[in-house]
PDB file of the backbone (N, CA, C, O) and the ligand in Angstrom, with CONECT records:
HET     ZN  A 101       1
ATOM      1  N   UNK A   1     -17.654  18.848  18.760  1.00  0.00           N
ATOM      2  CA  UNK A   1     -17.265  17.576  18.905  1.00  0.00           C
ATOM      3  C   UNK A   1     -18.274  16.764  19.828  1.00  0.00           C
ATOM      4  O   UNK A   1     -17.834  16.215  20.838  1.00  0.00           O
ATOM      5  N   UNK A   2     -19.349  16.696  19.562  1.00  0.00           N
ATOM      6  CA  UNK A   2     -20.399  16.060  20.402  1.00  0.00           C
ATOM      7  C   UNK A   2     -20.625  14.721  19.817  1.00  0.00           C
ATOM      8  O   UNK A   2     -21.011  13.770  20.497  1.00  0.00           O
ATOM      9  N   UNK A   3     -20.392  14.659  18.599  1.00  0.00           N
ATOM     10  CA  UNK A   3     -20.596  13.483  18.070  1.00  0.00           C
ATOM     11  C   UNK A   3     -19.392  12.257  18.038  1.00  0.00           C
ATOM     12  O   UNK A   3     -18.285  12.411  17.520  1.00  0.00           O
ATOM     13  N   UNK A   4     -19.839  11.079  18.672  1.00  0.00           N
ATOM     14  CA  UNK A   4     -18.830  10.111  18.703  1.00  0.00           C
ATOM     15  C   UNK A   4     -18.553   9.243  17.457  1.00  0.00           C
ATOM     16  O   UNK A   4     -17.682   8.375  17.389  1.00  0.00           O
ATOM     17  N   UNK A   5     -19.418   9.599  16.476  1.00  0.00           N
ATOM     18  CA  UNK A   5     -19.223   8.894  15.257  1.00  0.00           C
ATOM     19  C   UNK A   5     -17.796   8.775  14.463  1.00  0.00           C
ATOM     20  O   UNK A   5     -17.274   9.855  14.185  1.00  0.00           O
ATOM     21  N   UNK A   6     -17.203   7.753  14.124  1.00  0.00           N
ATOM     22  CA  UNK A   6     -15.968   7.839  13.774  1.00  0.00           C
ATOM     23  C   UNK A   6     -16.018   8.186  12.304  1.00  0.00           C
ATOM     24  O   UNK A   6     -17.066   7.984  11.690  1.00  0.00           O
ATOM     25  N   UNK A   7     -14.818   8.761  11.610  1.00  0.00           N
ATOM     26  CA  UNK A   7     -15.306   9.253  10.214  1.00  0.00           C
ATOM     27  C   UNK A   7     -14.901   8.017   9.328  1.00  0.00           C
ATOM     28  O   UNK A   7     -14.103   7.105   9.545  1.00  0.00           O
ATOM     29  N   UNK A   8     -15.765   8.309   8.197  1.00  0.00           N
ATOM     30  CA  UNK A   8     -15.669   7.201   7.193  1.00  0.00           C
ATOM     31  C   UNK A   8     -14.485   7.422   6.320  1.00  0.00           C
ATOM     32  O   UNK A   8     -14.083   8.541   6.004  1.00  0.00           O
ATOM     33  N   UNK A   9     -13.937   6.281   5.943  1.00  0.00           N
ATOM     34  CA  UNK A   9     -12.859   6.268   5.152  1.00  0.00           C
ATOM     35  C   UNK A   9     -13.005   5.160   3.999  1.00  0.00           C
ATOM     36  O   UNK A   9     -13.657   4.128   4.155  1.00  0.00           O
ATOM     37  N   UNK A  10     -12.394   5.462   2.955  1.00  0.00           N
ATOM     38  CA  UNK A  10     -12.250   4.716   1.738  1.00  0.00           C
ATOM     39  C   UNK A  10     -11.242   3.716   1.767  1.00  0.00           C
ATOM     40  O   UNK A  10     -10.056   4.033   1.857  1.00  0.00           O
ATOM     41  N   UNK A  11     -11.618   2.531   1.698  1.00  0.00           N
ATOM     42  CA  UNK A  11     -10.060   1.389   1.577  1.00  0.00           C
ATOM     43  C   UNK A  11      -9.526   1.499   0.549  1.00  0.00           C
ATOM     44  O   UNK A  11     -10.151   1.157  -0.455  1.00  0.00           O
ATOM     45  N   UNK A  12      -8.154   2.023   0.423  1.00  0.00           N
ATOM     46  CA  UNK A  12      -7.468   1.973  -0.841  1.00  0.00           C
ATOM     47  C   UNK A  12      -7.538   0.902  -1.893  1.00  0.00           C
ATOM     48  O   UNK A  12      -7.550   1.050  -3.115  1.00  0.00           O
ATOM     49  N   UNK A  13      -7.588  -0.340  -1.102  1.00  0.00           N
ATOM     50  CA  UNK A  13      -7.745  -1.389  -1.994  1.00  0.00           C
ATOM     51  C   UNK A  13      -8.882  -1.847  -2.666  1.00  0.00           C
ATOM     52  O   UNK A  13      -8.775  -2.216  -3.836  1.00  0.00           O
ATOM     53  N   UNK A  14     -10.133  -1.878  -1.990  1.00  0.00           N
ATOM     54  CA  UNK A  14     -11.275  -2.204  -2.480  1.00  0.00           C
ATOM     55  C   UNK A  14     -12.216  -1.172  -2.837  1.00  0.00           C
ATOM     56  O   UNK A  14     -13.093  -1.335  -3.685  1.00  0.00           O
ATOM     57  N   UNK A  15     -12.028  -0.089  -2.173  1.00  0.00           N
ATOM     58  CA  UNK A  15     -12.724   1.127  -2.371  1.00  0.00           C
ATOM     59  C   UNK A  15     -14.072   1.117  -1.517  1.00  0.00           C
ATOM     60  O   UNK A  15     -15.021   1.863  -1.758  1.00  0.00           O
ATOM     61  N   UNK A  16     -14.040   0.284  -0.606  1.00  0.00           N
ATOM     62  CA  UNK A  16     -15.200   0.057   0.122  1.00  0.00           C
ATOM     63  C   UNK A  16     -15.086   1.266   1.309  1.00  0.00           C
ATOM     64  O   UNK A  16     -14.051   1.588   1.893  1.00  0.00           O
ATOM     65  N   UNK A  17     -16.214   1.751   1.471  1.00  0.00           N
ATOM     66  CA  UNK A  17     -16.149   2.834   2.740  1.00  0.00           C
ATOM     67  C   UNK A  17     -16.493   2.097   3.966  1.00  0.00           C
ATOM     68  O   UNK A  17     -17.406   1.283   4.102  1.00  0.00           O
ATOM     69  N   UNK A  18     -15.696   2.466   4.781  1.00  0.00           N
ATOM     70  CA  UNK A  18     -15.976   1.776   6.414  1.00  0.00           C
ATOM     71  C   UNK A  18     -15.624   2.969   7.191  1.00  0.00           C
ATOM     72  O   UNK A  18     -15.078   4.010   6.824  1.00  0.00           O
ATOM     73  N   UNK A  19     -16.133   2.528   8.566  1.00  0.00           N
ATOM     74  CA  UNK A  19     -15.733   3.550   9.607  1.00  0.00           C
ATOM     75  C   UNK A  19     -14.289   3.456   9.915  1.00  0.00           C
ATOM     76  O   UNK A  19     -13.732   2.364   9.808  1.00  0.00           O
ATOM     77  N   UNK A  20     -13.613   4.542  10.300  1.00  0.00           N
ATOM     78  CA  UNK A  20     -12.330   4.737  10.863  1.00  0.00           C
ATOM     79  C   UNK A  20     -12.439   4.081  12.457  1.00  0.00           C
ATOM     80  O   UNK A  20     -13.152   4.694  13.252  1.00  0.00           O
ATOM     81  N   UNK A  21     -11.828   3.006  12.855  1.00  0.00           N
ATOM     82  CA  UNK A  21     -11.957   2.694  14.057  1.00  0.00           C
ATOM     83  C   UNK A  21     -10.572   2.196  14.439  1.00  0.00           C
ATOM     84  O   UNK A  21      -9.917   1.317  13.880  1.00  0.00           O
ATOM     85  N   UNK A  22     -10.243   2.957  15.544  1.00  0.00           N
ATOM     86  CA  UNK A  22      -8.797   3.001  15.953  1.00  0.00           C
ATOM     87  C   UNK A  22      -8.604   1.562  16.640  1.00  0.00           C
ATOM     88  O   UNK A  22      -7.563   1.343  17.259  1.00  0.00           O
ATOM     89  N   UNK A  23      -9.452   0.726  16.550  1.00  0.00           N
ATOM     90  CA  UNK A  23      -9.068  -0.611  17.018  1.00  0.00           C
ATOM     91  C   UNK A  23      -8.947  -1.361  15.886  1.00  0.00           C
ATOM     92  O   UNK A  23      -8.650  -2.552  15.979  1.00  0.00           O
ATOM     93  N   UNK A  24      -9.148  -0.797  14.740  1.00  0.00           N
ATOM     94  CA  UNK A  24      -8.851  -1.777  13.573  1.00  0.00           C
ATOM     95  C   UNK A  24      -7.315  -1.432  13.104  1.00  0.00           C
ATOM     96  O   UNK A  24      -6.962  -0.338  12.663  1.00  0.00           O
ATOM     97  N   UNK A  25      -6.594  -2.415  13.259  1.00  0.00           N
ATOM     98  CA  UNK A  25      -5.063  -2.260  13.103  1.00  0.00           C
ATOM     99  C   UNK A  25      -4.782  -2.390  11.659  1.00  0.00           C
ATOM    100  O   UNK A  25      -3.623  -2.273  11.263  1.00  0.00           O
ATOM    101  N   UNK A  26      -5.748  -2.621  10.846  1.00  0.00           N
ATOM    102  CA  UNK A  26      -5.585  -2.634   9.323  1.00  0.00           C
ATOM    103  C   UNK A  26      -5.913  -1.249   8.821  1.00  0.00           C
ATOM    104  O   UNK A  26      -5.590  -1.073   7.646  1.00  0.00           O
ATOM    105  N   UNK A  27      -6.397  -0.370   9.342  1.00  0.00           N
ATOM    106  CA  UNK A  27      -6.496   1.050   8.867  1.00  0.00           C
ATOM    107  C   UNK A  27      -5.413   1.417   7.872  1.00  0.00           C
ATOM    108  O   UNK A  27      -4.361   0.797   8.026  1.00  0.00           O
ATOM    109  N   UNK A  28      -5.451   2.263   6.922  1.00  0.00           N
ATOM    110  CA  UNK A  28      -7.035   2.544   6.345  1.00  0.00           C
ATOM    111  C   UNK A  28      -7.448   1.575   5.497  1.00  0.00           C
ATOM    112  O   UNK A  28      -8.373   1.888   4.748  1.00  0.00           O
ATOM    113  N   UNK A  29      -6.989   0.437   5.412  1.00  0.00           N
ATOM    114  CA  UNK A  29      -7.732  -0.706   4.963  1.00  0.00           C
ATOM    115  C   UNK A  29      -8.777  -1.161   5.492  1.00  0.00           C
ATOM    116  O   UNK A  29      -8.829  -0.809   6.671  1.00  0.00           O
ATOM    117  N   UNK A  30      -9.649  -1.787   5.178  1.00  0.00           N
ATOM    118  CA  UNK A  30     -11.050  -2.127   5.930  1.00  0.00           C
ATOM    119  C   UNK A  30     -10.798  -3.550   6.337  1.00  0.00           C
ATOM    120  O   UNK A  30     -11.648  -4.119   7.023  1.00  0.00           O
ATOM    121  N   UNK A  31      -9.589  -4.237   5.936  1.00  0.00           N
ATOM    122  CA  UNK A  31      -9.604  -5.589   6.653  1.00  0.00           C
ATOM    123  C   UNK A  31      -7.950  -6.036   6.290  1.00  0.00           C
ATOM    124  O   UNK A  31      -7.172  -5.437   5.548  1.00  0.00           O
ATOM    125  N   UNK A  32      -7.748  -7.113   6.968  1.00  0.00           N
ATOM    126  CA  UNK A  32      -6.305  -7.425   6.808  1.00  0.00           C
ATOM    127  C   UNK A  32      -6.066  -8.013   5.387  1.00  0.00           C
ATOM    128  O   UNK A  32      -4.935  -7.924   4.911  1.00  0.00           O
ATOM    129  N   UNK A  33      -6.956  -8.544   4.759  1.00  0.00           N
ATOM    130  CA  UNK A  33      -6.987  -8.934   3.203  1.00  0.00           C
ATOM    131  C   UNK A  33      -6.553  -7.924   2.469  1.00  0.00           C
ATOM    132  O   UNK A  33      -5.604  -8.111   1.707  1.00  0.00           O
ATOM    133  N   UNK A  34      -7.190  -6.628   2.567  1.00  0.00           N
ATOM    134  CA  UNK A  34      -6.931  -5.456   1.745  1.00  0.00           C
ATOM    135  C   UNK A  34      -5.607  -5.165   2.023  1.00  0.00           C
ATOM    136  O   UNK A  34      -4.877  -5.033   1.040  1.00  0.00           O
ATOM    137  N   UNK A  35      -5.067  -5.019   3.237  1.00  0.00           N
ATOM    138  CA  UNK A  35      -3.739  -4.490   3.428  1.00  0.00           C
ATOM    139  C   UNK A  35      -2.817  -5.401   2.827  1.00  0.00           C
ATOM    140  O   UNK A  35      -1.957  -4.914   2.093  1.00  0.00           O
ATOM    141  N   UNK A  36      -2.845  -6.765   3.026  1.00  0.00           N
ATOM    142  CA  UNK A  36      -2.018  -7.791   2.465  1.00  0.00           C
ATOM    143  C   UNK A  36      -2.044  -7.411   0.999  1.00  0.00           C
ATOM    144  O   UNK A  36      -0.910  -7.292   0.535  1.00  0.00           O
ATOM    145  N   UNK A  37      -2.963  -7.204   0.202  1.00  0.00           N
ATOM    146  CA  UNK A  37      -3.151  -7.157  -1.104  1.00  0.00           C
ATOM    147  C   UNK A  37      -2.446  -5.808  -1.625  1.00  0.00           C
ATOM    148  O   UNK A  37      -1.880  -5.725  -2.715  1.00  0.00           O
ATOM    149  N   UNK A  38      -2.556  -4.810  -0.730  1.00  0.00           N
ATOM    150  CA  UNK A  38      -1.803  -3.604  -1.144  1.00  0.00           C
ATOM    151  C   UNK A  38      -0.430  -3.729  -0.772  1.00  0.00           C
ATOM    152  O   UNK A  38       0.362  -3.176  -1.535  1.00  0.00           O
ATOM    153  N   UNK A  39       0.018  -4.296   0.170  1.00  0.00           N
ATOM    154  CA  UNK A  39       1.584  -4.497   0.481  1.00  0.00           C
ATOM    155  C   UNK A  39       2.223  -5.554  -0.586  1.00  0.00           C
ATOM    156  O   UNK A  39       3.405  -5.548  -0.931  1.00  0.00           O
ATOM    157  N   UNK A  40       1.308  -6.387  -1.008  1.00  0.00           N
ATOM    158  CA  UNK A  40       1.922  -7.387  -2.263  1.00  0.00           C
ATOM    159  C   UNK A  40       1.892  -6.508  -3.575  1.00  0.00           C
ATOM    160  O   UNK A  40       2.796  -6.724  -4.382  1.00  0.00           O
ATOM    161  N   UNK A  41       0.998  -5.586  -3.864  1.00  0.00           N
ATOM    162  CA  UNK A  41       1.236  -4.844  -4.891  1.00  0.00           C
ATOM    163  C   UNK A  41       2.401  -3.771  -4.917  1.00  0.00           C
ATOM    164  O   UNK A  41       2.856  -3.326  -5.971  1.00  0.00           O
ATOM    165  N   UNK A  42       2.795  -3.437  -3.793  1.00  0.00           N
ATOM    166  CA  UNK A  42       4.017  -2.627  -3.615  1.00  0.00           C
ATOM    167  C   UNK A  42       5.303  -3.503  -3.725  1.00  0.00           C
ATOM    168  O   UNK A  42       6.338  -3.171  -4.302  1.00  0.00           O
ATOM    169  N   UNK A  43       5.106  -4.477  -3.186  1.00  0.00           N
ATOM    170  CA  UNK A  43       6.337  -5.537  -3.245  1.00  0.00           C
ATOM    171  C   UNK A  43       6.599  -5.858  -4.770  1.00  0.00           C
ATOM    172  O   UNK A  43       7.701  -5.982  -5.304  1.00  0.00           O
ATOM    173  N   UNK A  44       5.394  -5.962  -5.340  1.00  0.00           N
ATOM    174  CA  UNK A  44       5.555  -6.435  -6.810  1.00  0.00           C
ATOM    175  C   UNK A  44       6.355  -5.292  -7.722  1.00  0.00           C
ATOM    176  O   UNK A  44       7.285  -5.537  -8.490  1.00  0.00           O
ATOM    177  N   UNK A  45       5.814  -4.077  -7.474  1.00  0.00           N
ATOM    178  CA  UNK A  45       6.213  -2.960  -8.245  1.00  0.00           C
ATOM    179  C   UNK A  45       7.670  -3.016  -7.896  1.00  0.00           C
ATOM    180  O   UNK A  45       8.487  -3.186  -8.801  1.00  0.00           O
ATOM    181  N   UNK A  46       8.042  -2.890  -6.700  1.00  0.00           N
ATOM    182  CA  UNK A  46       9.440  -2.713  -6.452  1.00  0.00           C
ATOM    183  C   UNK A  46      10.404  -3.823  -6.961  1.00  0.00           C
ATOM    184  O   UNK A  46      11.564  -3.561  -7.277  1.00  0.00           O
ATOM    185  N   UNK A  47       9.937  -4.928  -7.018  1.00  0.00           N
ATOM    186  CA  UNK A  47      10.671  -6.194  -7.526  1.00  0.00           C
ATOM    187  C   UNK A  47      10.860  -5.898  -9.170  1.00  0.00           C
ATOM    188  O   UNK A  47      11.884  -6.237  -9.762  1.00  0.00           O
ATOM    189  N   UNK A  48       9.834  -5.278  -9.769  1.00  0.00           N
ATOM    190  CA  UNK A  48       9.676  -5.325 -11.235  1.00  0.00           C
ATOM    191  C   UNK A  48      10.884  -4.120 -11.433  1.00  0.00           C
ATOM    192  O   UNK A  48      11.749  -4.273 -12.295  1.00  0.00           O
ATOM    193  N   UNK A  49      10.860  -2.998 -10.616  1.00  0.00           N
ATOM    194  CA  UNK A  49      11.863  -1.814 -10.872  1.00  0.00           C
ATOM    195  C   UNK A  49      13.284  -2.475 -10.843  1.00  0.00           C
ATOM    196  O   UNK A  49      14.168  -2.255 -11.670  1.00  0.00           O
ATOM    197  N   UNK A  50      13.374  -3.356  -9.719  1.00  0.00           N
ATOM    198  CA  UNK A  50      14.738  -3.957  -9.281  1.00  0.00           C
ATOM    199  C   UNK A  50      15.222  -4.609 -10.626  1.00  0.00           C
ATOM    200  O   UNK A  50      16.361  -4.505 -11.081  1.00  0.00           O
ATOM    201  N   UNK A  51      14.128  -5.329 -11.216  1.00  0.00           N
ATOM    202  CA  UNK A  51      14.505  -6.179 -12.292  1.00  0.00           C
ATOM    203  C   UNK A  51      14.789  -5.559 -13.565  1.00  0.00           C
ATOM    204  O   UNK A  51      15.508  -6.072 -14.422  1.00  0.00           O
ATOM    205  N   UNK A  52      14.134  -4.300 -13.681  1.00  0.00           N
ATOM    206  CA  UNK A  52      14.491  -3.493 -14.874  1.00  0.00           C
ATOM    207  C   UNK A  52      15.888  -3.059 -14.776  1.00  0.00           C
ATOM    208  O   UNK A  52      16.719  -3.233 -15.667  1.00  0.00           O
ATOM    209  N   UNK A  53      16.130  -2.423 -13.527  1.00  0.00           N
ATOM    210  CA  UNK A  53      17.544  -1.745 -13.360  1.00  0.00           C
ATOM    211  C   UNK A  53      18.614  -2.869 -13.821  1.00  0.00           C
ATOM    212  O   UNK A  53      19.522  -2.706 -14.637  1.00  0.00           O
ATOM    213  N   UNK A  54      18.302  -4.015 -13.127  1.00  0.00           N
ATOM    214  CA  UNK A  54      19.243  -5.026 -13.271  1.00  0.00           C
ATOM    215  C   UNK A  54      19.638  -5.448 -14.718  1.00  0.00           C
ATOM    216  O   UNK A  54      20.692  -5.924 -15.140  1.00  0.00           O
ATOM    217  N   UNK A  55      18.305  -5.084 -15.444  1.00  0.00           N
ATOM    218  CA  UNK A  55      18.651  -5.416 -17.128  1.00  0.00           C
ATOM    219  C   UNK A  55      19.428  -4.458 -17.822  1.00  0.00           C
ATOM    220  O   UNK A  55      19.993  -4.630 -18.902  1.00  0.00           O
ATOM    221  N   UNK A  56      19.414  -3.443 -17.129  1.00  0.00           N
ATOM    222  CA  UNK A  56      20.206  -2.096 -17.886  1.00  0.00           C
ATOM    223  C   UNK A  56      21.616  -2.454 -17.445  1.00  0.00           C
ATOM    224  O   UNK A  56      22.562  -1.971 -18.068  1.00  0.00           O
ATOM    225  N   UNK A  57      21.821  -3.257 -16.428  1.00  0.00           N
ATOM    226  CA  UNK A  57      23.322  -3.602 -16.309  1.00  0.00           C
ATOM    227  C   UNK A  57      23.928  -2.606 -15.505  1.00  0.00           C
ATOM    228  O   UNK A  57      23.303  -1.772 -14.849  1.00  0.00           O
ATOM    229  N   UNK A  58      25.225  -2.716 -15.574  1.00  0.00           N
ATOM    230  CA  UNK A  58      26.194  -1.719 -14.507  1.00  0.00           C
ATOM    231  C   UNK A  58      27.046  -0.684 -15.462  1.00  0.00           C
ATOM    232  O   UNK A  58      27.993  -0.095 -14.943  1.00  0.00           O
ATOM    233  N   UNK A  59      26.721  -0.440 -16.893  1.00  0.00           N
ATOM    234  CA  UNK A  59      27.455   0.534 -17.572  1.00  0.00           C
ATOM    235  C   UNK A  59      27.730   1.757 -16.941  1.00  0.00           C
ATOM    236  O   UNK A  59      28.823   2.319 -16.995  1.00  0.00           O
ATOM    237  N   UNK A  60      26.521   2.264 -16.209  1.00  0.00           N
ATOM    238  CA  UNK A  60      26.746   3.519 -15.466  1.00  0.00           C
ATOM    239  C   UNK A  60      27.736   3.425 -14.431  1.00  0.00           C
ATOM    240  O   UNK A  60      28.433   4.402 -14.156  1.00  0.00           O
ATOM    241  N   UNK A  61      27.846   2.396 -13.873  1.00  0.00           N
ATOM    242  CA  UNK A  61      28.665   2.195 -12.677  1.00  0.00           C
ATOM    243  C   UNK A  61      30.094   2.318 -13.451  1.00  0.00           C
ATOM    244  O   UNK A  61      30.981   2.954 -12.882  1.00  0.00           O
ATOM    245  N   UNK A  62      30.348   1.751 -14.695  1.00  0.00           N
ATOM    246  CA  UNK A  62      31.755   1.724 -15.187  1.00  0.00           C
ATOM    247  C   UNK A  62      32.131   3.067 -15.575  1.00  0.00           C
ATOM    248  O   UNK A  62      33.304   3.441 -15.570  1.00  0.00           O
ATOM    249  N   UNK A  63      31.136   3.812 -15.919  1.00  0.00           N
ATOM    250  CA  UNK A  63      31.491   5.012 -16.553  1.00  0.00           C
ATOM    251  C   UNK A  63      31.995   6.048 -15.254  1.00  0.00           C
ATOM    252  O   UNK A  63      32.972   6.793 -15.325  1.00  0.00           O
ATOM    253  N   UNK A  64      31.105   5.914 -14.077  1.00  0.00           N
ATOM    254  CA  UNK A  64      31.678   6.604 -13.195  1.00  0.00           C
ATOM    255  C   UNK A  64      32.858   6.119 -12.391  1.00  0.00           C
ATOM    256  O   UNK A  64      33.370   6.850 -11.543  1.00  0.00           O
TER     257      UNK A  64
HETATM  258 ZN    ZN A 101     -10.783  -3.126   1.516  1.00  0.00          ZN2+
END
């Protein structure tokens, strides 16, 4: 462990390689922008799933 070089990680959003920096609070993303994009992606997915379930309606609840 003589090397003080930080590991290189790949940003999940843009795929850019960047050095893991413990002072980067957006890690493993390279930037705040990429973190927000990823969060937005997840939020949209959840929103779509909720909408689909709502479309199916409550029949299952009625049967149970
Ligand atoms: Zn990025």
